[in-house]
FIKOLKE-15747 format. One record per residue: residue number from 1; residue in one letter; x, y, z of N, C-alpha, C, O, CB in turn. Coordinates in steps of 0.001 Angstrom, whole numbers, plus 524288, in hexadecimal, padded with zeros to 5 digits. Glycine has a CB too. Example, Ala and Ser with C-alpha at 12.3 -4.5 7.8 and 13.67 -1.06 7.14 Angstrom:
<recs>
REC  num  residu    n.x    n.y    n.z   ca.x   ca.y   ca.z    c.x    c.y    c.z    o.x    o.y    o.z   cb.x   cb.y   cb.z
REC    1       A  83386  7E9C6  81E78  8300C  7EE6C  81E78  83390  7F31C  81E78  8379C  7F309  82111  82C2C  7EE87  82356
REC    2       S  83232  7F736  81BA8  83566  7FBDC  81BE4  83264  8001E  81EBE  83461  80472  81F67  83704  7FDAA  8165D
</recs>
This chain:
<recs>
REC  num  residu    n.x    n.y    n.z   ca.x   ca.y   ca.z    c.x    c.y    c.z    o.x    o.y    o.z   cb.x   cb.y   cb.z
REC    1       X  3A71F  DAB88  4AC6E  3A8C2  DA8EE  4B1A8  3ABF5  DAE7C  4B34B  3ACEF  DB240  4B077  3ACED  DA25B  4B126
REC    2       X  3AD2C  DADB1  4B892  3B1B7  DB471  4BA7D  3B781  DB376  4B8CE  3BA64  DB00A  4B70D  3B295  DB602  4C2FB
REC    3       X  3B776  DB68A  4B9C6  3BE96  DB628  4B6C2  3C08F  DB153  4BAC7  3C24B  DADA9  4B831  3C3F8  DBDB7  4B7E4
REC    4       X  3C0B4  DB08F  4BF7F  3C1A3  DAE20  4C5CA  3C145  DAA26  4C5E8  3C42B  DA78E  4C8BB  3BEAB  DAF40  4C9FD
REC    5       X  3BC23  DA717  4C1BB  3BA80  DA296  4BF5C  3BD5E  DA225  4BA1D  3BEEB  D9D9B  4B9BE  3B4A8  DA290  4BED1
REC    6       X  3BE2E  DA3D6  4B794  3C0FF  DA450  4B1C7  3C7D2  DA23A  4B30C  3CA19  D9FAF  4AFA9  3C0A0  DAC24  4AF28
REC    7       X  3C9F5  DA356  4B712  3CF71  DA38E  4BA63  3D082  D9F66  4BB3F  3D4D3  D9D5C  4BAAD  3CFE5  DA619  4BF3D
REC    8       X  3C9F1  D9C33  4BDD6  3CBAF  D97F6  4BF00  3CA86  D9473  4BB78  3CD2B  D906F  4BB95  3CA76  D96BB  4C338
REC    9       X  3C7A4  D94C5  4B8AC  3C685  D8F92  4B37A  3CDAC  D9196  4B2B3  3D098  D8F34  4B5AF  3BFDA  D9134  4ABBD
REC   10       X  3CFA5  D948C  4B003  3D282  D952E  4AEF5  3D787  D90CD  4AE33  3D9C9  D8E56  4AABE  3D22E  D9861  4B11C
REC   11       X  3D79B  D91BD  4B48A  3DBB8  D8FC5  4B689  3DD4A  D8947  4B8D8  3E0FE  D8637  4B8BE  3DBF2  D931C  4B9F2
REC   12       X  3D4C8  D89C9  4BC05  3D6E3  D8231  4BC3A  3D69D  D80A5  4B3AC  3D7CB  D7C69  4B1BA  3CE7D  D7C0B  4C1C2
REC   13       X  3D568  D83DD  4B1A2  3D875  D8082  4AA8C  3DABE  D8094  4AB01  3DC50  D7C20  4ABEB  3D91D  D812F  4A51A
REC   14       X  3DFFA  D8591  4AB67  3E5B9  D8405  4ACBE  3E92D  D7EBE  4AFE0  3ECC6  D7BB4  4AEE3  3E6C9  D87FD  4AF8C
REC   15       X  3E567  D7FFE  4B43E  3E71B  D7CF8  4B615  3E5F8  D779C  4B3E0  3EA13  D7540  4B30B  3E638  D7DE7  4BA31
REC   16       X  3E1EC  D750A  4B2B5  3E0D3  D6F32  4AF0C  3E340  D6F68  4AC50  3E5D6  D6B5A  4AC57  3DC63  D6D8A  4AC5D
REC   17       X  3E4DE  D72DD  4A837  3E9EC  D73F8  4A32C  3EEBB  D7238  4A51D  3F1C5  D70C8  4A1AD  3EB30  D7A9F  4A15F
REC   18       X  3EFC6  D7205  4A818  3F4F9  D7383  4AB42  3F632  D6DE2  4AD9E  3FA6E  D6CEF  4AFB1  3F415  D78A9  4B06B
REC   19       X  3F1D1  D69DC  4AD20  3F166  D63BF  4AED2  3F027  D629E  4A936  3F06A  D5E2D  4A764  3EC70  D618B  4B3E2
REC   20       X  3EF2C  D6599  4A745  3F199  D63A6  4A1C2  3F4BC  D6482  49D55  3F340  D624D  49953  3EF4A  D630C  49FCC
REC   21       X  3F97E  D67B5  49D0B  3FD5E  D6933  49C7E  400F8  D6387  49B1E  402C3  D626B  496CC  3FE64  D6C9E  4A101
REC   22       X  4016B  D60A8  49F90  406DA  D5EA3  49C8D  40535  D58D7  49BCA  40863  D5599  49D5D  40D34  D5F44  4A073
REC   23       X  40054  D56E7  4996B  3FCA3  D533F  49514  3FF6A  D583D  49086  40382  D5741  48E34  3F353  D52C5  4964F
REC   24       X  3FC5E  D5DCE  48FB6  3FED0  D60B0  48769  40431  D5FFD  489E7  406E2  D5CF3  48755  3FD16  D6A46  483EA
REC   25       X  406AD  D61FC  48E59  40BFA  D62B2  48D92  4100B  D5D2C  48AE5  413BA  D5D30  487CD  40DB6  D6471  49361
REC   26       X  40D2B  D58A4  48DE8  411A3  D5219  48B51  40FE7  D519E  485A7  412A5  D4EC2  482ED  40FC6  D4A31  48EEB
REC   27       X  40C8C  D5383  483D1  40DAF  D5325  47E67  40EF1  D58F6  47B67  40E9B  D596E  476A0  408CA  D504D  47BE6
REC   28       X  4108E  D5DA5  47F3D  414A2  D6160  47C5B  40F0F  D6545  47ACB  40F41  D67A9  476A0  41929  D5E0A  47616
REC   29       X  40AD3  D65BF  47DC2  40849  D6975  47DFC  405BD  D6B52  482A9  4068B  D68A0  4868F  405B2  D68DF  47AE1
REC   30       X  40248  D7015  48352  4007B  D7194  487B9  3FD86  D75F2  487C8  4004C  D78B4  484FD  403EA  D71FE  48AB5
REC   31       X  3F8CA  D796E  48945  3F44A  D7AC4  487DA  3F3DE  D8163  48ABC  3F283  D82CB  48F21  3EFFC  D75EB  489D9
REC   32       X  3F503  D8349  487C5  3F48D  D87FC  48CFB  3ED4C  D8A1F  48D26  3E9D8  D8A4C  489CF  3F9C1  D8F21  48AE9
REC   33       X  3EDAF  D8BDC  494AC  3E733  D8EAB  49388  3E863  D9494  4909A  3EC58  D9747  49035  3E319  D901D  49AAF
REC   34       X  3E2F0  D9525  48EC7  3E1FF  D9A21  48B8C  3DFF3  D9E48  48D12  3E1C2  DA2B5  48C91  3DF6F  D9985  487F2
REC   35       X  3D8CD  D9C06  490A6  3D4C3  D9E32  492D7  3D2D5  D9B8F  49590  3D63A  D98E1  497AA  3D1C4  D9FD6  49066
REC   36       X  3CE55  D9A6D  49732  3CAC8  D98D1  497C0  3C630  D9F7A  4998B  3C6A0  DA382  49C22  3CC3C  D93BD  49BBA
REC   37       X  3C36E  D9DA0  49728  3BF22  DA17E  49644  3B8D5  D9CA4  49994  3B6D7  D9849  49924  3BED5  DA35A  48D39
REC   38       X  3B899  D9F61  49B3D  3B1D4  D9DCD  4990B  3B170  D98C9  49A3D  3AE6A  D9715  496E9  3B01E  D9E48  4922C
REC   39       X  3B288  D95B1  49CB3  3B436  D8FF7  49AE2  3B77C  D8C26  49768  3B984  D87CE  497C1  3B176  D8ECB  499E4
REC   40       X  3B6E5  D9022  493D9  3BB57  D8E1F  48FB5  3C041  D8DFB  48EC4  3C19B  D8FCE  48A87  3BB03  D8F79  48C7C
REC   41       X  3C47F  D8BC6  49268  3C915  D8BD9  48FCC  3CB67  D8A6C  48C32  3C9D4  D8612  48AE4  3CB06  D8B1A  49144
REC   42       X  3D0BF  D8CE7  487F9  3D1AD  D8E54  4856C  3D88B  D8E24  486BA  3DB5C  D9110  4894F  3CE49  D9208  484C1
REC   43       X  3D9CE  D8871  48318  3DDB4  D87ED  48184  3E138  D89D7  48044  3E0C8  D8E92  47F85  3DD79  D86B2  47FE9
REC   44       X  3E85E  D8688  47F07  3E98B  D880E  479AF  3EDDB  D83B0  47B67  3F12B  D8465  47ED0  3EAF8  D8F05  47778
REC   45       X  3ED5D  D8038  47929  3EFE6  D7AB2  4782E  3F732  D7F2C  474CF  3F73B  D832C  47223  3E9F6  D74EE  471BD
REC   46       X  3FABA  D7C9C  47657  4017F  D7DA2  47526  404C3  D7800  47514  404C1  D73D9  47781  40496  D81C4  47AB3
REC   47       X  40855  D7B26  46F95  40C38  D759F  4719F  40996  D71F1  46E65  40621  D73C0  46B95  40C11  D7367  478D4
REC   48       X  40AB0  D6BF5  46E21  40AB1  D68CA  46B75  402F6  D6929  46B96  400C6  D6A9E  4678F  40ECA  D63B6  46D85
REC   49       X  40047  D67FC  46F8A  3FAF7  D6A28  46EFE  3F9F4  D6AE8  46D31  3F61E  D6864  46BC1  3F905  D6C55  46FEC
REC   50       X  3FC39  D719D  468C9  3F99D  D760A  468B5  3F936  D7410  46039  3F8BA  D7769  45CCD  3FDFA  D7CEB  46C36
REC   51       X  3F983  D6F73  45F6D  3FAC1  D6E6E  45B22  3F962  D673E  45B33  3FA07  D645A  45769  400D0  D70E0  45A33
REC   52       X  3F811  D6627  45EBE  3F657  D620C  45DD2  3F025  D5F65  45C84  3EC55  D611C  45EE5  3F847  D60A1  4611D
REC   53       X  3EFBA  D5C17  45975  3EAC0  D5BC0  45628  3E548  D59A3  45A9D  3E084  D5962  45A04  3EC25  D56B4  45094
REC   54       X  3E9DC  D5819  46037  3E465  D5438  4625F  3E467  D58C6  466C4  3E35F  D5739  46B33  3E54C  D4BF8  464EF
REC   55       X  3E5E0  D609D  465E3  3E543  D6340  468C3  3DE94  D610D  46CD7  3DD2E  D5F9E  47136  3E5FC  D686E  4655B
REC   56       X  3DCBB  D6215  4680C  3D72F  D6662  46B5A  3D550  D5FB1  46CF4  3D0C6  D5FAC  46B5E  3D0B9  D6C0B  465A0
REC   57       X  3D656  D5A53  46F20  3D505  D56E5  46FD4  3D94E  D576A  474DA  3D738  D54C8  4784B  3D494  D533A  46B6D
REC   58       X  3DCA3  D58D3  47648  3DE92  D5A3A  47AA0  3DC1E  D5CC9  47E99  3DB1D  D5B91  48324  3E1D2  D5C60  479B3
REC   59       X  3DB11  D61F5  47B0C  3D71C  D64E2  47A73  3D2EC  D6580  47EEA  3D235  D6824  482DE  3D51F  D6333  4763B
REC   60       X  3D028  D60ED  47B9B  3C8C6  D6035  47E2A  3C868  D5C7A  480EF  3C547  D5B54  48467  3C3A7  D5EE6  47A0C
REC   61       X  3CD6F  D5995  47E7B  3C964  D523C  48374  3CF01  D5350  48A1D  3CE8C  D513D  48E6E  3CC27  D454C  47D2C
REC   62       X  3D44F  D57C3  48804  3D646  D5757  48BD0  3D74F  D5BC5  48F94  3D882  D5BD4  4943C  3D993  D553A  48A92
REC   63       X  3D678  D5F6E  48C17  3D850  D63E8  48F9D  3D2FB  D667D  49263  3D2F1  D682A  496E4  3DBC0  D689D  48BD8
REC   64       X  3CE5B  D667F  48EBC  3CB13  D6831  48FE2  3C6AE  D6343  491D7  3C1FB  D6445  491E4  3CA3F  D6B9C  48BF3
REC   65       X  3C8D9  D5D73  4938E  3C3ED  D5CD0  495F2  3C6FF  D5BC2  49CB5  3C48F  D59F4  4A071  3BFBD  D56F6  49295
REC   66       X  3CB68  D5D08  49CCD  3CD44  D5BB2  4A0A6  3CD62  D6347  4A59C  3CDE9  D6497  4AA35  3D399  D5825  49E06
REC   67       X  3CC58  D6612  49F6D  3C938  D6D06  4A130  3C411  D6BC4  4A455  3C373  D6D7D  4A8C7  3C6A3  D718A  49A8F
REC   68       X  3BFA7  D6816  4A15E  3B8C4  D672C  4A2A7  3BB57  D64DF  4A6B2  3BEEA  D6816  4A693  3B392  D6340  49E7B
REC   69       X  3BCEF  D6139  4AB2F  3BFE0  D5E95  4AC86  3BF59  D5F84  4B233  3BCC3  D5E3F  4B60C  3C440  D5F2B  4AA04
REC   70       X  3C3F1  D62FC  4B05B  3C647  D6722  4B5F4  3C33A  D6B74  4B930  3C0D7  D6BB5  4BD5B  3CADC  D6AD5  4B3FF
REC   71       X  3C4DF  D6F7A  4B41E  3C1E5  D74E6  4B5B2  3BB80  D7316  4B283  3BA5F  D7091  4AE94  3C5CF  D7BDF  4B256
REC   72       X  3B793  D76B1  4B7CB  3B4CA  D7710  4B673  3B327  D7CFE  4B42D  3B492  D812E  4B611  3B308  D74B0  4B94A
REC   73       X  3B07D  D7C61  4B08D  3AE7C  D8326  4AB19  3B16D  D81D2  4A884  3B083  D841D  4A463  3AF71  D8AE0  4ABF7
REC   74       X  3B642  D7E4C  4A7CA  3B7FC  D80B5  4A0C8  3B382  D7CCB  49E87  3B162  D7896  49F7B  3C04A  D7EEE  49D6B
REC   75       X  3B37F  D811D  49ACB  3AC0B  D7DFE  493C7  3B036  D7B7E  490E2  3AFEB  D76E6  48F7D  3A6D4  D8528  48CA2
REC   76       X  3B532  D7F43  48FAE  3B52F  D7BBF  489B2  3B9C2  D7D98  48ADD  3BA1B  D819C  48D7C  3B1AB  D7CD5  48344
REC   77       X  3BFF7  D79CE  48858  3C36C  D7C06  48594  3C68A  D7CA8  4814E  3C6C0  D7880  47EE5  3C4DA  D7C07  48707
REC   78       X  3C919  D8015  47F46  3C98E  D81E8  47A45  3CE70  D8404  478A7  3D0C2  D87E3  47A4D  3C60B  D8555  4797B
REC   79       X  3CFA8  D80C0  4750E  3D7B2  D82CE  471B7  3D510  D87E6  46F6D  3D156  D88D1  46C87  3DBD9  D7D2A  46A25
REC   80       X  3D9C6  D8B8C  472D5  3DBBC  D9058  46F57  3E148  D8F5F  46E0A  3E3CC  D8BC1  46FF8  3DB4A  D961A  4724F
REC   81       X  3E378  D9357  46A12  3E50C  D9130  46740  3EB02  D9616  465BD  3EE36  D9501  46252  3E02C  D8F79  46366
</recs>
């Protein structure tokens, strides 16, 4: 993937995360985009989301699903610490 395509993918992921952010913040959490590399989105859940037992479900069922639907090129979403 070219650097320009990588940058575009990063920006598109950021745009979707910005739409989801109010829902996470309502519960005292947030999400940080760490990196996007070869279709793999690396996210860090922070605040209440970082220690929540449901964080994996939030990441996979919520955030990953939204990214798959809205951003072409996303292959996987992983949580980093």
